N, CA, C and O atoms as a GROMACS GRO file, in nm:
protein
  448
    1MET      N    1   0.085  -0.118   0.000
    1MET     CA    2   0.000   0.000   0.000
    1MET      C    3   0.089   0.124   0.000
    1MET      O    4   0.190   0.129   0.071
    2ASN      N    5   0.051   0.222  -0.080
    2ASN     CA    6   0.117   0.352  -0.081
    2ASN      C    7   0.015   0.459  -0.046
    2ASN      O    8  -0.094   0.462  -0.102
    3ILE      N    9   0.051   0.545   0.045
    3ILE     CA   10  -0.032   0.661   0.079
    3ILE      C   11   0.051   0.784   0.050
    3ILE      O   12   0.164   0.797   0.099
    4PHE      N   13  -0.004   0.875  -0.030
    4PHE     CA   14   0.067   0.997  -0.065
    4PHE      C   15  -0.004   1.114   0.000
    4PHE      O   16  -0.124   1.134  -0.017
    5GLN      N   17   0.072   1.190   0.074
    5GLN     CA   18   0.019   1.308   0.140
    5GLN      C   19   0.011   1.424   0.041
    5GLN      O   20   0.076   1.421  -0.063
    6ARG      N   21  -0.068   1.524   0.074
    6ARG     CA   22  -0.080   1.641  -0.012
    6ARG      C   23   0.058   1.700  -0.044
    6ARG      O   24   0.081   1.747  -0.155
    7THR      N   25   0.148   1.697   0.052
    7THR     CA   26   0.282   1.751   0.029
    7THR      C   27   0.360   1.671  -0.076
    7THR      O   28   0.459   1.721  -0.129
    8ASP      N   29   0.316   1.548  -0.106
    8ASP     CA   30   0.382   1.466  -0.208
    8ASP      C   31   0.344   1.509  -0.350
    8ASP      O   32   0.420   1.485  -0.443
    9TRP      N   33   0.226   1.574  -0.367
    9TRP     CA   34   0.182   1.606  -0.502
    9TRP      C   35   0.150   1.754  -0.524
    9TRP      O   36   0.156   1.800  -0.638
   10ALA      N   37   0.117   1.829  -0.420
   10ALA     CA   38   0.075   1.968  -0.438
   10ALA      C   39   0.193   2.055  -0.481
   10ALA      O   40   0.304   2.041  -0.431
   11SER      N   41   0.167   2.145  -0.576
   11SER     CA   42   0.273   2.231  -0.626
   11SER      C   43   0.244   2.378  -0.605
   11SER      O   44   0.330   2.462  -0.632
   12ASP      N   45   0.124   2.411  -0.558
   12ASP     CA   46   0.085   2.550  -0.547
   12ASP      C   47  -0.030   2.557  -0.448
   12ASP      O   48  -0.080   2.455  -0.400
   13GLU      N   49  -0.072   2.678  -0.418
   13GLU     CA   50  -0.192   2.691  -0.337
   13GLU      C   51  -0.310   2.640  -0.417
   13GLU      O   52  -0.306   2.633  -0.539
   14GLY      N   53  -0.415   2.605  -0.347
   14GLY     CA   54  -0.532   2.554  -0.415
   14GLY      C   55  -0.518   2.408  -0.450
   14GLY      O   56  -0.443   2.335  -0.384
   15TRP      N   57  -0.587   2.365  -0.551
   15TRP     CA   58  -0.594   2.225  -0.590
   15TRP      C   59  -0.508   2.203  -0.714
   15TRP      O   60  -0.561   2.169  -0.820
   16ASN      N   61  -0.377   2.222  -0.703
   16ASN     CA   62  -0.286   2.210  -0.816
   16ASN      C   63  -0.169   2.120  -0.780
   16ASN      O   64  -0.115   2.128  -0.669
   17GLY      N   65  -0.129   2.036  -0.875
   17GLY     CA   66  -0.013   1.951  -0.854
   17GLY      C   67  -0.018   1.829  -0.943
   17GLY      O   68  -0.106   1.815  -1.027
   18LYS      N   69   0.079   1.740  -0.923
   18LYS     CA   70   0.080   1.616  -1.002
   18LYS      C   71   0.155   1.508  -0.926
   18LYS      O   72   0.238   1.534  -0.839
   19LEU      N   73   0.122   1.386  -0.964
   19LEU     CA   74   0.190   1.268  -0.910
   19LEU      C   75   0.208   1.172  -1.027
   19LEU      O   76   0.111   1.112  -1.074
   20GLU      N   77   0.330   1.157  -1.074
   20GLU     CA   78   0.358   1.071  -1.188
   20GLU      C   79   0.378   0.928  -1.139
   20GLU      O   80   0.454   0.904  -1.046
   21GLY      N   81   0.310   0.834  -1.203
   21GLY     CA   82   0.311   0.695  -1.160
   21GLY      C   83   0.448   0.633  -1.148
   21GLY      O   84   0.473   0.556  -1.056
   22GLN      N   85   0.538   0.666  -1.241
   22GLN     CA   86   0.672   0.605  -1.236
   22GLN      C   87   0.746   0.645  -1.110
   22GLN      O   88   0.839   0.575  -1.070
   23ASN      N   89   0.709   0.754  -1.047
   23ASN     CA   90   0.770   0.796  -0.921
   23ASN      C   91   0.693   0.744  -0.800
   23ASN      O   92   0.732   0.768  -0.685
   24ALA      N   93   0.583   0.674  -0.827
   24ALA     CA   94   0.496   0.628  -0.719
   24ALA      C   95   0.472   0.477  -0.723
   24ALA      O   96   0.382   0.427  -0.657
   25ALA      N   97   0.553   0.405  -0.801
   25ALA     CA   98   0.542   0.259  -0.813
   25ALA      C   99   0.404   0.213  -0.857
   25ALA      O  100   0.350   0.116  -0.804
   26THR      N  101   0.346   0.286  -0.956
   26THR     CA  102   0.216   0.248  -1.010
   26THR      C  103   0.210   0.282  -1.158
   26THR      O  104   0.292   0.360  -1.208
   27GLY      N  105   0.115   0.225  -1.228
   27GLY     CA  106   0.101   0.247  -1.371
   27GLY      C  107   0.004   0.357  -1.407
   27GLY      O  108  -0.036   0.368  -1.523
   28ILE      N  109  -0.035   0.439  -1.310
   28ILE     CA  110  -0.124   0.552  -1.338
   28ILE      C  111  -0.064   0.680  -1.281
   28ILE      O  112   0.013   0.677  -1.185
   29SER      N  113  -0.099   0.792  -1.343
   29SER     CA  114  -0.050   0.923  -1.300
   29SER      C  115  -0.168   1.016  -1.277
   29SER      O  116  -0.276   0.995  -1.332
   30PHE      N  117  -0.147   1.118  -1.195
   30PHE     CA  118  -0.256   1.209  -1.157
   30PHE      C  119  -0.214   1.354  -1.176
   30PHE      O  120  -0.102   1.393  -1.144
   31LEU      N  121  -0.306   1.434  -1.230
   31LEU     CA  122  -0.292   1.580  -1.233
   31LEU      C  123  -0.406   1.639  -1.152
   31LEU      O  124  -0.520   1.593  -1.161
   32PHE      N  125  -0.376   1.739  -1.073
   32PHE     CA  126  -0.476   1.808  -0.992
   32PHE      C  127  -0.477   1.953  -1.038
   32PHE      O  128  -0.374   2.021  -1.033
   33ASN      N  129  -0.593   2.002  -1.083
   33ASN     CA  130  -0.600   2.137  -1.137
   33ASN      C  131  -0.715   2.216  -1.078
   33ASN      O  132  -0.826   2.165  -1.062
   34GLU      N  133  -0.687   2.340  -1.046
   34GLU     CA  134  -0.788   2.436  -1.005
   34GLU      C  135  -0.773   2.557  -1.095
   34GLU      O  136  -0.666   2.617  -1.102
   35VAL      N  137  -0.881   2.593  -1.164
   35VAL     CA  138  -0.882   2.709  -1.252
   35VAL      C  139  -0.987   2.806  -1.198
   35VAL      O  140  -1.103   2.769  -1.184
   36LYS      N  141  -0.946   2.927  -1.167
   36LYS     CA  142  -1.036   3.024  -1.104
   36LYS      C  143  -1.102   3.119  -1.204
   36LYS      O  144  -1.200   3.184  -1.171
   37GLU      N  145  -1.047   3.127  -1.325
   37GLU     CA  146  -1.096   3.223  -1.424
   37GLU      C  147  -1.178   3.152  -1.531
   37GLU      O  148  -1.135   3.051  -1.587
   38SER      N  149  -1.297   3.205  -1.560
   38SER     CA  150  -1.386   3.146  -1.660
   38SER      C  151  -1.323   3.155  -1.800
   38SER      O  152  -1.255   3.252  -1.832
   39GLY      N  153  -1.347   3.051  -1.881
   39GLY     CA  154  -1.297   3.048  -2.018
   39GLY      C  155  -1.154   3.001  -2.032
   39GLY      O  156  -1.097   3.009  -2.141
   40LYS      N  157  -1.095   2.954  -1.924
   40LYS     CA  158  -0.955   2.909  -1.927
   40LYS      C  159  -0.947   2.757  -1.922
   40LYS      O  160  -1.040   2.690  -1.877
   41GLY      N  161  -0.835   2.704  -1.969
   41GLY     CA  162  -0.811   2.560  -1.965
   41GLY      C  163  -0.700   2.524  -2.060
   41GLY      O  164  -0.648   2.610  -2.130
   42PRO      N  165  -0.660   2.397  -2.062
   42PRO     CA  166  -0.551   2.354  -2.151
   42PRO      C  167  -0.593   2.360  -2.297
   42PRO      O  168  -0.711   2.349  -2.328
   43PRO      N  169  -0.497   2.378  -2.387
   43PRO     CA  170  -0.529   2.378  -2.530
   43PRO      C  171  -0.566   2.238  -2.578
   43PRO      O  172  -0.552   2.140  -2.506
   44LEU      N  173  -0.615   2.232  -2.700
   44LEU     CA  174  -0.648   2.103  -2.760
   44LEU      C  175  -0.522   2.016  -2.760
   44LEU      O  176  -0.415   2.058  -2.804
   45HIS      N  177  -0.538   1.893  -2.711
   45HIS     CA  178  -0.424   1.802  -2.700
   45HIS      C  179  -0.474   1.658  -2.701
   45HIS      O  180  -0.595   1.633  -2.702
   46LYS      N  181  -0.380   1.562  -2.700
   46LYS     CA  182  -0.416   1.421  -2.692
   46LYS      C  183  -0.306   1.346  -2.620
   46LYS      O  184  -0.194   1.395  -2.605
   47HIS      N  185  -0.339   1.225  -2.575
   47HIS     CA  186  -0.246   1.136  -2.506
   47HIS      C  187  -0.251   0.998  -2.571
   47HIS      O  188  -0.355   0.961  -2.626
   48PRO      N  189  -0.143   0.920  -2.567
   48PRO     CA  190  -0.145   0.785  -2.625
   48PRO      C  191  -0.205   0.681  -2.530
   48PRO      O  192  -0.181   0.562  -2.546
   49TYR      N  193  -0.282   0.725  -2.432
   49TYR     CA  194  -0.346   0.638  -2.333
   49TYR      C  195  -0.478   0.701  -2.292
   49TYR      O  196  -0.501   0.819  -2.318
   50ASP      N  197  -0.565   0.624  -2.228
   50ASP     CA  198  -0.692   0.676  -2.178
   50ASP      C  199  -0.667   0.777  -2.066
   50ASP      O  200  -0.567   0.770  -1.995
   51GLU      N  201  -0.760   0.871  -2.054
   51GLU     CA  202  -0.756   0.970  -1.946
   51GLU      C  203  -0.896   0.980  -1.886
   51GLU      O  204  -0.995   0.972  -1.958
   52VAL      N  205  -0.903   0.998  -1.756
   52VAL     CA  206  -1.031   1.009  -1.686
   52VAL      C  207  -1.033   1.139  -1.608
   52VAL      O  208  -0.941   1.167  -1.532
   53TYR      N  209  -1.138   1.219  -1.629
   53TYR     CA  210  -1.158   1.343  -1.552
   53TYR      C  211  -1.258   1.317  -1.441
   53TYR      O  212  -1.366   1.262  -1.465
   54LEU      N  213  -1.223   1.355  -1.320
   54LEU     CA  214  -1.314   1.353  -1.206
   54LEU      C  215  -1.335   1.498  -1.166
   54LEU      O  216  -1.242   1.564  -1.118
   55VAL      N  217  -1.456   1.549  -1.187
   55VAL     CA  218  -1.483   1.690  -1.159
   55VAL      C  219  -1.516   1.707  -1.011
   55VAL      O  220  -1.618   1.657  -0.963
   56ARG      N  221  -1.429   1.777  -0.940
   56ARG     CA  222  -1.448   1.800  -0.796
   56ARG      C  223  -1.540   1.917  -0.768
   56ARG      O  224  -1.620   1.914  -0.675
   57GLN      N  225  -1.529   2.022  -0.851
   57GLN     CA  226  -1.606   2.143  -0.826
   57GLN      C  227  -1.620   2.222  -0.954
   57GLN      O  228  -1.530   2.221  -1.038
   58GLY      N  229  -1.733   2.289  -0.970
   58GLY     CA  230  -1.751   2.382  -1.080
   58GLY      C  231  -1.808   2.318  -1.206
   58GLY      O  232  -1.864   2.208  -1.204
   59GLN      N  233  -1.792   2.392  -1.315
   59GLN     CA  234  -1.850   2.354  -1.444
   59GLN      C  235  -1.752   2.390  -1.555
   59GLN      O  236  -1.682   2.491  -1.547
   60ALA      N  237  -1.749   2.308  -1.660
   60ALA     CA  238  -1.663   2.336  -1.775
   60ALA      C  239  -1.725   2.279  -1.902
   60ALA      O  240  -1.806   2.186  -1.898
   61ARG      N  241  -1.683   2.338  -2.013
   61ARG     CA  242  -1.721   2.286  -2.145
   61ARG      C  243  -1.606   2.200  -2.192
   61ARG      O  244  -1.491   2.245  -2.193
   62VAL      N  245  -1.635   2.078  -2.231
   62VAL     CA  246  -1.532   1.988  -2.281
   62VAL      C  247  -1.557   1.958  -2.428
   62VAL      O  248  -1.672   1.945  -2.472
   63VAL      N  249  -1.450   1.947  -2.502
   63VAL     CA  250  -1.454   1.904  -2.641
   63VAL      C  251  -1.369   1.778  -2.647
   63VAL      O  252  -1.251   1.780  -2.614
   64VAL      N  253  -1.431   1.668  -2.690
   64VAL     CA  254  -1.363   1.540  -2.702
   64VAL      C  255  -1.391   1.486  -2.842
   64VAL      O  256  -1.504   1.447  -2.873
   65GLY      N  257  -1.288   1.486  -2.926
   65GLY     CA  258  -1.310   1.447  -3.065
   65GLY      C  259  -1.407   1.543  -3.130
   65GLY      O  260  -1.385   1.664  -3.128
   66ASP      N  261  -1.516   1.491  -3.188
   66ASP     CA  262  -1.618   1.574  -3.253
   66ASP      C  263  -1.734   1.607  -3.159
   66ASP      O  264  -1.832   1.668  -3.202
   67GLU      N  265  -1.725   1.568  -3.034
   67GLU     CA  266  -1.834   1.591  -2.939
   67GLU      C  267  -1.802   1.705  -2.843
   67GLU      O  268  -1.686   1.734  -2.814
   68GLU      N  269  -1.908   1.768  -2.796
   68GLU     CA  270  -1.895   1.876  -2.699
   68GLU      C  271  -2.001   1.858  -2.591
   68GLU      O  272  -2.114   1.818  -2.620
   69ALA      N  273  -1.964   1.886  -2.465
   69ALA     CA  274  -2.058   1.870  -2.354
   69ALA      C  275  -2.019   1.962  -2.239
   69ALA      O  276  -1.909   2.017  -2.237
   70ILE      N  277  -2.110   1.977  -2.145
   70ILE     CA  278  -2.084   2.048  -2.021
   70ILE      C  279  -2.067   1.945  -1.911
   70ILE      O  280  -2.148   1.853  -1.899
   71VAL      N  281  -1.961   1.958  -1.831
   71VAL     CA  282  -1.941   1.870  -1.715
   71VAL      C  283  -1.955   1.953  -1.589
   71VAL      O  284  -1.918   2.070  -1.585
   72ASN      N  285  -2.009   1.889  -1.485
   72ASN     CA  286  -2.037   1.955  -1.359
   72ASN      C  287  -1.977   1.877  -1.243
   72ASN      O  288  -1.933   1.763  -1.258
   73GLU      N  289  -1.975   1.940  -1.127
   73GLU     CA  290  -1.926   1.877  -1.006
   73GLU      C  291  -1.983   1.737  -0.990
   73GLU      O  292  -2.105   1.717  -0.998
   74GLY      N  293  -1.895   1.639  -0.968
   74GLY     CA  294  -1.937   1.500  -0.950
   74GLY      C  295  -1.935   1.417  -1.076
   74GLY      O  296  -1.945   1.295  -1.070
   75ASP      N  297  -1.924   1.482  -1.193
   75ASP     CA  298  -1.921   1.407  -1.319
   75ASP      C  299  -1.786   1.338  -1.339
   75ASP      O  300  -1.683   1.385  -1.289
   76ILE      N  301  -1.789   1.227  -1.412
   76ILE     CA  302  -1.669   1.155  -1.452
   76ILE      C  303  -1.671   1.145  -1.604
   76ILE      O  304  -1.771   1.102  -1.662
   77LEU      N  305  -1.563   1.184  -1.667
   77LEU     CA  306  -1.552   1.181  -1.812
   77LEU      C  307  -1.436   1.091  -1.850
   77LEU      O  308  -1.324   1.109  -1.802
   78VAL      N  309  -1.461   0.993  -1.937
   78VAL     CA  310  -1.356   0.903  -1.984
   78VAL      C  311  -1.321   0.942  -2.128
   78VAL      O  312  -1.408   0.947  -2.215
   79ILE      N  313  -1.194   0.969  -2.151
   79ILE     CA  314  -1.145   1.012  -2.282
   79ILE      C  315  -1.056   0.900  -2.339
   79ILE      O  316  -0.953   0.868  -2.280
   80PRO      N  317  -1.096   0.842  -2.452
   80PRO     CA  318  -1.017   0.733  -2.510
   80PRO      C  319  -0.878   0.781  -2.556
   80PRO      O  320  -0.859   0.898  -2.588
   81ALA      N  321  -0.785   0.690  -2.558
   81ALA     CA  322  -0.649   0.719  -2.605
   81ALA      C  323  -0.652   0.781  -2.744
   81ALA      O  324  -0.736   0.746  -2.827
   82ASN      N  325  -0.559   0.872  -2.769
   82ASN     CA  326  -0.538   0.937  -2.899
   82ASN      C  327  -0.655   1.021  -2.947
   82ASN      O  328  -0.662   1.053  -3.066
   83THR      N  329  -0.746   1.059  -2.857
   83THR     CA  330  -0.860   1.143  -2.894
   83THR      C  331  -0.831   1.288  -2.856
   83THR      O  332  -0.807   1.317  -2.739
   84PRO      N  333  -0.832   1.380  -2.954
   84PRO     CA  334  -0.810   1.521  -2.921
   84PRO      C  335  -0.917   1.571  -2.824
   84PRO      O  336  -1.035   1.539  -2.837
   85HIS      N  337  -0.874   1.651  -2.726
   85HIS     CA  338  -0.969   1.704  -2.628
   85HIS      C  339  -0.917   1.831  -2.563
   85HIS      O  340  -0.796   1.857  -2.562
   86LYS      N  341  -1.010   1.911  -2.508
   86LYS     CA  342  -0.976   2.030  -2.432
   86LYS      C  343  -1.090   2.062  -2.336
   86LYS      O  344  -1.202   2.014  -2.352
   87VAL      N  345  -1.058   2.143  -2.238
   87VAL     CA  346  -1.153   2.182  -2.134
   87VAL      C  347  -1.146   2.333  -2.117
   87VAL      O  348  -1.037   2.390  -2.107
   88LEU      N  349  -1.263   2.399  -2.115
   88LEU     CA  350  -1.269   2.542  -2.088
   88LEU      C  351  -1.369   2.565  -1.977
   88LEU      O  352  -1.485   2.526  -1.988
   89THR      N  353  -1.326   2.629  -1.868
   89THR     CA  354  -1.417   2.654  -1.757
   89THR      C  355  -1.533   2.741  -1.805
   89THR      O  356  -1.516   2.827  -1.890
   90SER      N  357  -1.650   2.716  -1.749
   90SER     CA  358  -1.768   2.791  -1.794
   90SER      C  359  -1.854   2.843  -1.680
   90SER      O  360  -1.949   2.917  -1.704
   91GLY      N  361  -1.822   2.808  -1.558
   91GLY     CA  362  -1.901   2.855  -1.444
   91GLY      C  363  -1.848   2.986  -1.389
   91GLY      O  364  -1.754   3.044  -1.443
   92THR      N  365  -1.909   3.031  -1.281
   92THR     CA  366  -1.868   3.157  -1.220
   92THR      C  367  -1.765   3.136  -1.109
   92THR      O  368  -1.692   3.229  -1.075
   93GLY      N  369  -1.758   3.018  -1.053
   93GLY     CA  370  -1.664   2.990  -0.946
   93GLY      C  371  -1.546   2.910  -0.995
   93GLY      O  372  -1.532   2.890  -1.116
   94PRO      N  373  -1.461   2.865  -0.905
   94PRO     CA  374  -1.346   2.784  -0.945
   94PRO      C  375  -1.388   2.648  -1.001
   94PRO      O  376  -1.493   2.595  -0.965
   95PHE      N  377  -1.305   2.595  -1.088
   95PHE     CA  378  -1.324   2.463  -1.146
   95PHE      C  379  -1.209   2.376  -1.099
   95PHE      O  380  -1.093   2.410  -1.122
   96GLU      N  381  -1.241   2.264  -1.033
   96GLU     CA  382  -1.139   2.173  -0.983
   96GLU      C  383  -1.159   2.036  -1.046
   96GLU      O  384  -1.271   1.985  -1.054
   97ILE      N  385  -1.048   1.978  -1.089
   97ILE     CA  386  -1.056   1.849  -1.156
   97ILE      C  387  -0.936   1.762  -1.116
   97ILE      O  388  -0.825   1.812  -1.097
   98ILE      N  389  -0.960   1.634  -1.106
   98ILE     CA  390  -0.853   1.536  -1.093
   98ILE      C  391  -0.849   1.464  -1.227
   98ILE      O  392  -0.950   1.410  -1.272
   99SER      N  393  -0.734   1.464  -1.290
   99SER     CA  394  -0.716   1.399  -1.419
   99SER      C  395  -0.630   1.275  -1.398
   99SER      O  396  -0.514   1.285  -1.360
  100VAL      N  397  -0.689   1.158  -1.425
  100VAL     CA  398  -0.619   1.031  -1.408
  100VAL      C  399  -0.568   0.986  -1.544
  100VAL      O  400  -0.646   0.963  -1.636
  101HIS      N  401  -0.437   0.973  -1.556
  101HIS     CA  402  -0.373   0.931  -1.680
  101HIS      C  403  -0.335   0.783  -1.665
  101HIS      O  404  -0.261   0.747  -1.574
  102VAL      N  405  -0.386   0.700  -1.754
  102VAL     CA  406  -0.362   0.556  -1.745
  102VAL      C  407  -0.225   0.526  -1.805
  102VAL      O  408  -0.213   0.460  -1.908
  103SER      N  409  -0.124   0.578  -1.736
  103SER     CA  410   0.015   0.565  -1.780
  103SER      C  411   0.106   0.598  -1.661
  103SER      O  412   0.071   0.680  -1.577
  104ALA      N  413   0.219   0.534  -1.656
  104ALA     CA  414   0.316   0.562  -1.549
  104ALA      C  415   0.391   0.694  -1.574
  104ALA      O  416   0.461   0.744  -1.486
  105LYS      N  417   0.376   0.749  -1.696
  105LYS     CA  418   0.446   0.871  -1.732
  105LYS      C  419   0.354   0.962  -1.812
  105LYS      O  420   0.281   0.914  -1.900
  106PHE      N  421   0.356   1.093  -1.784
  106PHE     CA  422   0.275   1.188  -1.859
  106PHE      C  423   0.332   1.206  -2.000
  106PHE      O  424   0.452   1.227  -2.018
  107THR      N  425   0.244   1.197  -2.099
  107THR     CA  426   0.280   1.222  -2.238
  107THR      C  427   0.165   1.300  -2.301
  107THR      O  428   0.050   1.259  -2.290
  108MET      N  429   0.196   1.414  -2.367
  108MET     CA  430   0.090   1.495  -2.424
  108MET      C  431   0.139   1.557  -2.554
  108MET      O  432   0.250   1.610  -2.561
  109ASP      N  433   0.055   1.551  -2.657
  109ASP     CA  434   0.081   1.620  -2.783
  109ASP      C  435  -0.014   1.737  -2.794
  109ASP      O  436  -0.136   1.719  -2.801
  110ILE      N  437   0.040   1.860  -2.795
  110ILE     CA  438  -0.040   1.982  -2.810
  110ILE      C  439  -0.080   1.993  -2.957
  110ILE      O  440   0.004   1.977  -3.045
  111LEU      N  441  -0.209   2.020  -2.983
  111LEU     CA  442  -0.260   2.022  -3.120
  111LEU      C  443  -0.301   2.161  -3.168
  111LEU      O  444  -0.335   2.177  -3.286
  112GLU      N  445  -0.300   2.260  -3.081
  112GLU     CA  446  -0.332   2.398  -3.125
  112GLU      C  447  -0.242   2.499  -3.059
  112GLU      O  448  -0.255   2.619  -3.085
   0.00000   0.00000   0.00000
C-alpha cells in the first residue's frame, strides 16, 4: 500500500499539482487542477493512453473528438487514447478536476 500526502503532489496553493506513476510505483499518473478564471483551460491536446476526468467542483465545457458537452461537479468523463480534447471553464466559481492518466508517465501532444 502507498499513501501519498498532499505535500507529495501539491505544487501550489489551491488544488494544483501532479503525481507521476513512475515515481509512485504504479502504472497511473494524476494531475490536480484548479482554474479560477472562466474560459480558461488547456489547449487542444491528446495522449497515447486513456484519461479520466473527475470533476471536484464547478463547471466546464469539454470538447472530445467531434463531441462537446458540459461537465459539472461530481461528473466523470472518460477520454479514449489518442482522442483530441480540451476543457474550458464555464461557471462563475473555481473549477477543480482530478485527471487520471492511465500511464506511469505523462505524455501529451499539443494540437493547437
